[in-house]
VMD Tcl script that draws the C-alpha trace (Angstrom):
set ca {
  {-43.74 50.79 1.04}
  {-40.70 52.78 1.74}
  {-37.30 52.00 0.28}
  {-34.10 53.50 1.25}
  {-31.20 54.83 -0.64}
  {-28.65 51.86 0.14}
  {-31.27 49.34 -1.15}
  {-31.96 51.09 -4.30}
  {-28.14 51.35 -5.11}
  {-27.70 47.62 -4.24}
  {-30.39 46.82 -6.47}
  {-28.90 48.85 -9.21}
  {-25.55 47.33 -8.86}
  {-27.19 43.72 -9.07}
  {-29.45 44.61 -12.02}
  {-26.82 46.59 -14.14}
  {-25.21 44.43 -17.00}
  {-21.49 44.35 -16.58}
  {-19.79 46.30 -19.24}
  {-17.06 44.40 -21.06}
  {-15.43 46.68 -23.56}
  {-12.30 45.89 -25.63}
  {-9.41 48.24 -24.74}
  {-6.27 49.06 -26.96}
  {-3.00 50.32 -25.80}
  {-1.74 52.81 -28.70}
  {1.26 55.01 -29.26}
  {0.51 58.38 -30.47}
  {2.95 61.20 -30.91}
  {5.60 59.21 -28.60}
  {2.94 58.72 -25.92}
  {1.04 55.59 -24.56}
  {-2.64 56.12 -24.91}
  {-5.55 53.85 -23.87}
  {-8.77 53.73 -26.02}
  {-11.65 51.75 -26.83}
  {-11.40 51.46 -30.56}
  {-8.38 50.03 -32.68}
  {-5.28 52.00 -32.90}
  {-4.32 53.83 -36.03}
  {-0.63 53.73 -35.50}
  {1.46 51.07 -33.51}
  {-0.31 49.32 -30.63}
  {-2.62 46.39 -30.06}
  {-5.51 45.25 -27.98}
  {-5.09 44.54 -24.23}
  {-7.40 42.28 -22.19}
  {-8.75 44.10 -19.12}
  {-10.60 42.42 -16.14}
  {-13.48 43.80 -14.61}
  {-12.64 45.28 -11.12}
  {-15.60 42.95 -9.86}
  {-13.36 40.14 -10.31}
  {-15.73 38.28 -12.73}
  {-13.14 38.02 -15.62}
  {-13.23 34.91 -17.77}
  {-11.04 32.42 -16.00}
  {-7.78 31.64 -17.65}
  {-7.00 28.30 -18.36}
  {-3.72 27.10 -16.82}
  {-1.44 25.04 -18.88}
  {-2.19 21.35 -18.60}
  {-5.92 21.89 -17.07}
  {-9.22 22.42 -18.52}
  {-11.77 25.28 -17.87}
  {-13.03 23.67 -14.61}
  {-9.83 23.74 -12.86}
  {-9.22 20.15 -12.66}
  {-6.29 18.11 -14.07}
  {-6.91 17.19 -17.83}
  {-7.59 13.55 -18.00}
  {-4.01 12.85 -19.32}
  {-2.52 14.78 -16.39}
  {-4.96 12.69 -14.07}
  {-4.05 9.37 -15.80}
  {-0.12 10.31 -15.44}
  {-0.51 10.89 -11.88}
  {-2.42 7.80 -11.32}
  {-0.19 5.59 -13.30}
  {2.81 7.11 -11.00}
  {0.97 6.65 -8.08}
  {0.20 2.94 -8.88}
  {3.96 2.32 -9.86}
  {5.14 3.69 -6.45}
  {2.49 1.43 -4.77}
  {3.84 -1.39 -6.74}
  {7.29 -0.61 -5.85}
  {6.49 -0.40 -2.21}
  {4.52 -3.66 -2.33}
  {7.41 -5.28 -4.08}
  {9.92 -3.98 -1.46}
  {7.72 -5.41 1.44}
  {7.68 -8.75 -0.29}
  {11.46 -9.05 -0.80}
  {11.92 -7.65 2.80}
  {9.61 -10.77 4.03}
  {11.36 -13.23 1.69}
  {14.69 -12.21 3.13}
  {13.31 -12.91 6.67}
  {11.94 -16.18 5.62}
  {15.36 -17.08 4.14}
  {17.17 -15.97 7.37}
  {14.61 -18.22 9.39}
  {15.56 -21.06 7.18}
  {19.29 -20.75 7.84}
  {18.48 -20.84 11.70}
  {16.40 -23.91 11.00}
  {18.99 -25.44 9.12}
  {21.62 -24.72 11.81}
  {19.44 -26.10 14.55}
  {18.98 -29.35 12.41}
  {22.61 -29.81 12.14}
  {23.25 -29.24 15.43}
  {20.63 -31.93 16.57}
  {22.17 -34.40 14.20}
  {26.04 -33.59 15.26}
  {24.65 -34.10 18.82}
  {23.19 -37.45 18.00}
  {26.55 -38.61 16.29}
  {28.51 -37.17 19.36}
  {26.23 -39.30 21.70}
  {26.98 -42.38 19.53}
  {30.87 -41.56 19.64}
  {30.72 -41.68 23.26}
  {30.01 -45.28 23.28}
  {33.15 -46.31 21.20}
  {35.43 -48.60 23.29}
  {39.21 -47.90 23.67}
  {39.76 -50.97 21.19}
  {40.27 -51.85 17.57}
  {36.45 -52.16 16.68}
  {35.62 -49.02 19.01}
  {38.33 -47.02 17.20}
  {37.06 -48.14 13.61}
  {33.57 -47.05 14.65}
  {34.71 -43.82 16.09}
  {36.36 -42.99 12.52}
  {33.19 -43.81 10.73}
  {31.21 -41.75 13.06}
  {33.81 -38.78 12.38}
  {33.39 -39.16 9.00}
  {29.54 -38.73 9.15}
  {29.77 -35.89 11.26}
  {32.11 -34.30 8.64}
  {29.47 -35.28 5.75}
  {26.71 -33.67 7.75}
  {28.84 -30.53 8.18}
  {29.38 -30.41 4.51}
  {25.90 -30.99 3.65}
  {24.24 -28.12 5.78}
  {27.41 -25.92 4.71}
  {26.12 -26.36 1.38}
  {22.51 -26.13 2.06}
  {23.23 -22.74 4.08}
  {25.41 -21.34 1.52}
  {22.76 -21.65 -0.88}
  {20.31 -19.93 1.24}
  {22.90 -17.10 1.67}
  {23.13 -16.90 -1.93}
  {19.34 -16.37 -2.32}
  {19.47 -13.60 0.41}
  {22.36 -11.79 -1.32}
  {20.11 -11.84 -4.52}
  {17.30 -10.65 -2.53}
  {19.00 -7.64 -0.82}
  {20.37 -6.74 -4.45}
  {16.67 -6.69 -5.56}
  {15.57 -4.76 -2.75}
  {18.42 -2.07 -3.33}
  {17.23 -1.77 -6.83}
  {14.01 -0.94 -5.88}
  {15.04 1.76 -3.22}
}
mol new
graphics top color blue
foreach p $ca { graphics top sphere $p radius 0.5 }
foreach p [lrange $ca 0 end-1] q [lrange $ca 1 end] { graphics top cylinder $p $q radius 0.2 }
display resetview
């Protein structure tokens, strides 16, 4: 069996243990020197990564050795995401409530118009005499009462809409 030289070199590289040595940066006679044993004068150990890129993974702040976020970081991120989702849901809910309230105002306005139209029809039957005038006056008073009642109800709904809009602004 013939093995060529490139196969032998490749095999030697795979089998050879990776040499990991401590390195020291020292100052000797005003010069900077790098050596494998501790310095006698000033200097200290330095970390040298192998050229192969097989250095020990460094641990980023707040992360564990697997490169994944630490449990507290993940929990905080999930809580922040949950809070944002809750805020979004609440905003949609308030917007829906505003639309419902606006629809309620339109319904109240239609009801008011129906009641006033019925009273106008009654008023058309009033005769030009004292009894007719009295009846016409009572119908006019009733119409004013209807307008005031609906004005009050619509005002309450408008107040509710104002509160809902303020709540929506606070959420944004």
